[in-house]
N, C-alpha and C positions, 0 to 999 in steps of 0.2 A: 894563026895563033893557036898553039897547042895547049889544051887545058884538060883538067880531070873533071869527070862528072860523077857526082854522088847520086846513086840510084835511089828512088823512093821505095819504101817498104810497104807492102800491102798488109791486110788485116791479120794474116797468119804468119808474118815474119819472113816472107819471101821477097826477092828482089828482081824477079823476072817479068814484071808487068810491062816494062819498056824494052824494046828491041834496040839497044844502043851498045855498040862495040867499038873498041879502039880502031882508029882510022876513019870513022864516020865524020862527015862534015855537018856542021850545024850553023844556023843563023840566029843570033841573039838579038831580040828586039827590045830596045831600051829607049826611055824618053830622053830628049835632048837636054831638057832643063834639069838642073840639080835640085830645084824646088819640088817638094813632094806635093802632088795634087791627087787627091783621092779618086777623082774621076778618071785620071789617066791610068791608074792602076787596073782599070777594067778594060783597057785597050779599045776604046770606041772606034768604030770604023770611020766616022766623019772627021776624026782628028789625026789622020795618018801622018800629016806633015810634021807633027810634033815628036815623031819617033825617028830613030836611026837604027841601022842594022850592023852587027859586027859578025864577021865570018870567023868561025871557030872550028878547030879540028880536035877530035877526041883522042887524047894521048893514052887514056886509061880510065877505068871505072872503079869506084870504091863504094862500099856499102854504108859505112858509118864514119863519122869524123870525131876525133877526140875533142876538138874545140867547136862549139856550136852556140850561136846567139839566137835564141828563139824570138827576140824582139823583131828581127828583120827576116829571118828564115826559120822554117819549121821542118818537120819530118814528113810532110805530105807531098812535097813537090821535088823537082829536079834542081839540084844546086850545082853551081859551077865553082871549081877550085882553081885559082890561078895565083901566080907569084905576085909579090909586091910591085915588081916592075911592070908586069902586064896590067895589073889593076890601075896603076898610076897612068900608064900610057892610054888605056882604054877609056877611063872615066875622069882622069885628072884629079884623082883623090889620093891624099897621102895620110889623112887622119882616120883612125880606126876606133871602133867602139870597144873592142876586146883584143887583148894580146895574150897569148899563151907562151910561157917560157918553161923549157925542160932543162934541168940542170944535171950535171954529172954527179954520181954518188960521192965522189971524193971532195966536192966543194961544200962547205958548210952553208946550210940554207939561211942562217941568220945574217951572214954577211951580204948575200945576194938581196935579201929582203930589205936590208937597210940601205943598200946602194940604190935600189929601185925607188924606194921612198924619197931619197934625196933628189933623184932625177925628176920625180913627179911632184916635187914640193910646190912648184908654181903652176901646176896643171889643175884647173878647176874640175871638181867632181870625179877625180881619179882615185880609185880604191885598189889597194894591193891586198890580195888574199893568198895566203900560203897554205897549200894543201899537203905539205910534207907530213905534218903530224897526223892528219886524217888518213893518209896513205899508210903510214906506219901502224896506226891503230887498226886499220882494216886488215893489214897483213898479219898482225898479231892475232886477231880473231880468226883469220883464215888458218893460220898455223895450229891454233888450238883445236879448231874444228877438224883439221886433218889428223891430228894426233888422236882425237876421240874416235874418228872413223877407223883409223888403223887398229886401235885397241879392240873395237867392236869386231873388225874383220878377223883379228887374231883369235878372239873368243869363238866366233862362228867357225873358224877353221879347225880349232881344237875339238869343238863339239862334232863337227862333220867327220873328223878322223875317227872318233869313237863310234859314231853312227855307222860309218862305212864298214869298219871292222866288225861291229856287232851284227849288221845285216848279212854280210857275206858269211860270217861264221854260222849264223842261224840257218842260212840256206843250205850250207853243207851238212850241218848236224841233223837237219830234217831229212837228209838222204842217207843217213848212216846205214839203214837196212839195204839200200841199193848197193852201196859200196861194199858192204859185207858179202852180198851175193857175188859180186865181181871177184872178191878175194877168194871166196869158196870155189869159184869156177877156175881158179888157177892163175889169176893175174899176179905178176911179181910185184914186189914192193917198188922196184925201180919204175916199172910201167905205171904203177899207181901214182907215184910222185909226179911223173911227167904228165899224166892225165889231169891231175889237180892243178899243176902249174899252168897247163893250157887254159883251164877255166879261169885261173887268176889273171892271166894275161888278157883273156877275153873281157873279164870284168873291168880291168884297168883301161882297156881300149874304149869300151863303151862309155865308161864314166868320163874319159878324157874328151871324147867326141861331144857328149852332152855338155861338158864344162865349157868347151870352146864355143859351141853354138849359142848357149845361153849368155856367155860373156860378150860375144859379138852383138847379140840382140840388145843387151843392156847398154853397151857402149853406144850403139846407134841411137837408142832412145834418149840417153843422157845428153848426147851431142845435140840432138834435135831440140830438147828442152832448153839447154843452155843458149842455143843460137836463136830460137824462135820465141821463147817465153821470157827468159831472163836477159836476152839481147846481149850476150857476151860478144865482144868484138872479134877476138881471135881464139877460137876453140880448136885445140890441136887433137886430132884423132889419129892414133897410130896403133899398130899391132905390135906388142912387145913380145917378139919371138923368143928371146932367151927366157923370159918369165913363163911363157907357155910351155917351153921345153922342160923347165924345172918342175912345173906343176904336173906335166904328164909323167915325168919320172917319179914324182911323189905318189901319184895315183897308182902307177904300176907297182911300186914298192909296198904301198898299203894293201893293194889287192892280193899280191903274192903272199904277204905276211898274214893277211886274214884267211887265206886258203890253207897255207901250210901249217899254221898252228893247230887247227882242229884235225887236220890230216895226221899230224904227228900223234895226237891223242888217240885217234882211231886205230893207228897201227900198233900202239902199245897194247891195246886190248886184243884178246883172241877172237877168232871168227865166230865162235859159238855165242859168246856174250853179245857180240854185235848183231848177230841174227836174232837174238831174243829181244832186241830193242824195238819198241813199237814206233813205227814211223808216223 
């Protein structure tokens, strides 16, 4: 019988404490009687005849399950996931403590909830709980948080643009005396432009490398926190290459603009006035 195994999580959010892989064979030890006896849950050696073994094959492993009933199972051990047919064949049980239903978005939740309540009208202690409104509310809060984060990112980006331009311009203006000496030694305006364009490209490349490196580190840290601290089930981590290319182009344009604007002002002035500038 092929089943899925839910791996246990250790204290730091990892799932590699057990060496279980697809294709491994397992023996499940269960008590023969359906009556719950507390002493049998401790698997005493002297009562081995009250247990039976079921041969299982691991079809796959999972980390967490969407549906979980902590009254019978918890997060500290290994859980077995099998189909309804397998469960009925192995244990001769068809009654369940909890049932999870996922509906398509096109079906109104009110109709489904009413139909389920009609089906369970004669079932004692049966409760129907609709999570649709809670999911919509959480998605609304999530969208608001994302909009707030995007606006903060835009503000930080604009401030960073002015900061980059200001810093590069200051670095060039502090070297006005050196550039004036080069002009006095006979460097042409064309060579002067190419030299400063080379510096701008260098600034853009260095800032892009730092941007990509810091971004990768931050994404890795955020992914680890979401998986191991907040226990998100499916955290997607991907490198958005088109976005990085666009940011690199913006860095290059900003660096070149920050270099060429003060260079244009320096070329407007004569060499004597530039040499008289105190660096």
